[in-house]
matplotlib code that plots the C-alpha trace (Angstrom):
import matplotlib.pyplot as plt

x = [-23.5, -24.9, -27.7, -28.8, -29.3, -26.3, -24.2, -21.6, -22.3, -21.6, -18.0, -17.2, -18.3, -16.3, -19.5, -18.8, -15.8, -13.7, -10.9, -9.9, -7.3, -7.4, -9.1, -8.8, -11.4, -13.1, -13.4, -12.8, -12.2, -12.3, -12.4, -15.7, -17.4, -18.4, -15.3, -15.0, -11.6, -9.0, -8.5, -11.7, -12.0, -14.8, -14.5, -17.0, -17.7, -17.6, -20.7, -23.9, -25.0, -26.9, -25.9, -23.6, -25.9, -25.9, -22.6, -21.9, -19.7, -16.9, -16.4, -16.3, -12.6, -11.2, -13.1, -12.4, -8.5, -8.8, -10.4, -7.6, -5.0, -6.6, -6.7, -3.0, -2.7, -4.8, -3.5, 0.3, -0.5, -2.5, 0.0, -2.9, -2.4, -5.5, -8.5, -12.4, -13.3, -17.3, -20.2, -24.0, -26.6, -29.9, -30.3, -27.6, -26.5, -26.8, -25.9, -27.3, -24.4, -22.4, -19.7, -17.1, -16.0, -12.1, -11.4, -8.0, -8.4, -6.1, -6.7, -8.8, -9.8, -13.5, -15.3, -16.2, -16.0, -19.3, -22.1, -24.4, -25.5, -24.3, -26.6, -26.2, -27.9, -30.2, -28.2, -25.8, -29.2, -30.7, -27.1, -27.1, -30.7, -29.6, -26.6, -28.5, -30.9, -28.4, -26.6, -30.3, -30.8, -27.2, -27.9, -31.2, -29.9, -26.9, -29.9, -29.7, -33.3]
y = [65.7, 65.2, 64.0, 66.0, 64.1, 61.2, 60.7, 59.6, 62.8, 64.9, 63.0, 63.5, 67.4, 67.9, 69.0, 66.1, 64.7, 61.3, 59.7, 60.1, 57.7, 58.5, 60.6, 61.6, 63.2, 60.2, 58.6, 58.8, 56.7, 56.9, 54.6, 52.9, 54.7, 50.5, 48.3, 44.4, 45.6, 48.5, 49.2, 48.8, 51.1, 52.7, 53.4, 55.8, 57.2, 61.4, 61.7, 60.2, 56.8, 54.0, 51.0, 49.4, 48.9, 52.9, 53.6, 55.1, 52.9, 55.4, 55.1, 51.3, 50.8, 54.0, 52.8, 49.6, 50.2, 52.3, 49.6, 47.1, 49.8, 49.8, 46.0, 46.2, 49.2, 48.1, 44.6, 45.7, 48.7, 46.4, 43.8, 41.6, 38.4, 39.2, 41.6, 40.7, 43.2, 43.5, 45.4, 45.4, 46.6, 47.4, 44.5, 45.0, 48.5, 51.0, 54.2, 54.1, 55.3, 52.8, 52.0, 49.4, 47.9, 47.2, 45.0, 43.8, 39.9, 37.1, 33.7, 32.7, 36.3, 35.0, 36.2, 33.1, 34.0, 35.1, 36.7, 34.7, 30.6, 28.8, 27.0, 23.9, 23.4, 20.5, 18.7, 19.3, 20.7, 22.8, 24.7, 24.4, 25.8, 28.8, 29.6, 29.7, 32.0, 34.5, 34.3, 34.5, 37.7, 39.2, 38.6, 40.4, 43.2, 43.7, 43.7, 47.3, 48.8]
z = [-40.3, -36.5, -34.8, -32.4, -29.4, -30.1, -27.6, -30.2, -32.4, -29.7, -29.0, -32.1, -32.5, -29.0, -27.1, -24.8, -23.5, -24.0, -23.6, -27.1, -28.9, -32.4, -35.1, -38.7, -41.4, -41.3, -38.1, -33.8, -31.5, -27.7, -24.7, -24.0, -20.6, -19.4, -21.0, -20.7, -20.2, -19.8, -23.3, -24.7, -28.2, -29.8, -33.6, -34.7, -37.9, -37.7, -39.8, -38.0, -39.4, -37.3, -38.9, -40.9, -43.7, -43.5, -44.0, -47.4, -49.4, -49.6, -45.8, -45.4, -46.5, -44.2, -41.2, -41.4, -41.9, -38.8, -36.6, -38.0, -36.9, -33.7, -33.3, -33.3, -31.4, -28.4, -28.0, -28.2, -25.4, -23.6, -23.4, -25.0, -27.0, -29.4, -29.3, -30.2, -33.1, -33.2, -34.5, -33.3, -35.7, -34.1, -31.7, -28.8, -30.1, -26.9, -28.5, -32.3, -33.8, -35.9, -33.4, -33.7, -30.4, -30.4, -27.3, -26.1, -25.4, -23.4, -23.0, -19.9, -19.6, -18.6, -22.3, -24.1, -27.8, -28.6, -26.2, -27.5, -27.6, -30.1, -32.5, -35.1, -38.5, -38.7, -41.0, -44.0, -45.9, -44.1, -44.1, -47.9, -47.9, -45.7, -47.4, -51.0, -49.5, -48.6, -52.1, -53.8, -51.5, -52.6, -56.1, -56.0, -54.5, -56.9, -59.8, -61.3, -60.7]

ax = plt.figure().add_subplot(projection="3d")
ax.plot(x, y, z, "-o")
ax.set_aspect("equal")
plt.show()
């Protein structure tokens, strides 16, 4: 199901041209028009899903298997040492269609790991409380309605 006005749905449907590097029945990968480095690729589900949380469970495994395959192919094709694989959900998501960035990386390429400032927990207790809050939320979400 496409979403009218979505740039990535237009690429997936063939309405808009892109440099396609991979496609199957679940997903499509194409070069980012504004790459961090040559080879920077976006992998999208063919169906319109805005965030990872919106992606149906049966599409998660095939999408991430394709991301894994691309991470190796892009690394090797670009003669890189590794890759950076990332998803933004809502915040910093320039197109509201789930997309996985696969970026070739070499040491000292100028990227500083993550693109946001790092922080620390106040202490071990704060870290434990944070982990417990996440576990509680996961357990509540897994409870039958």
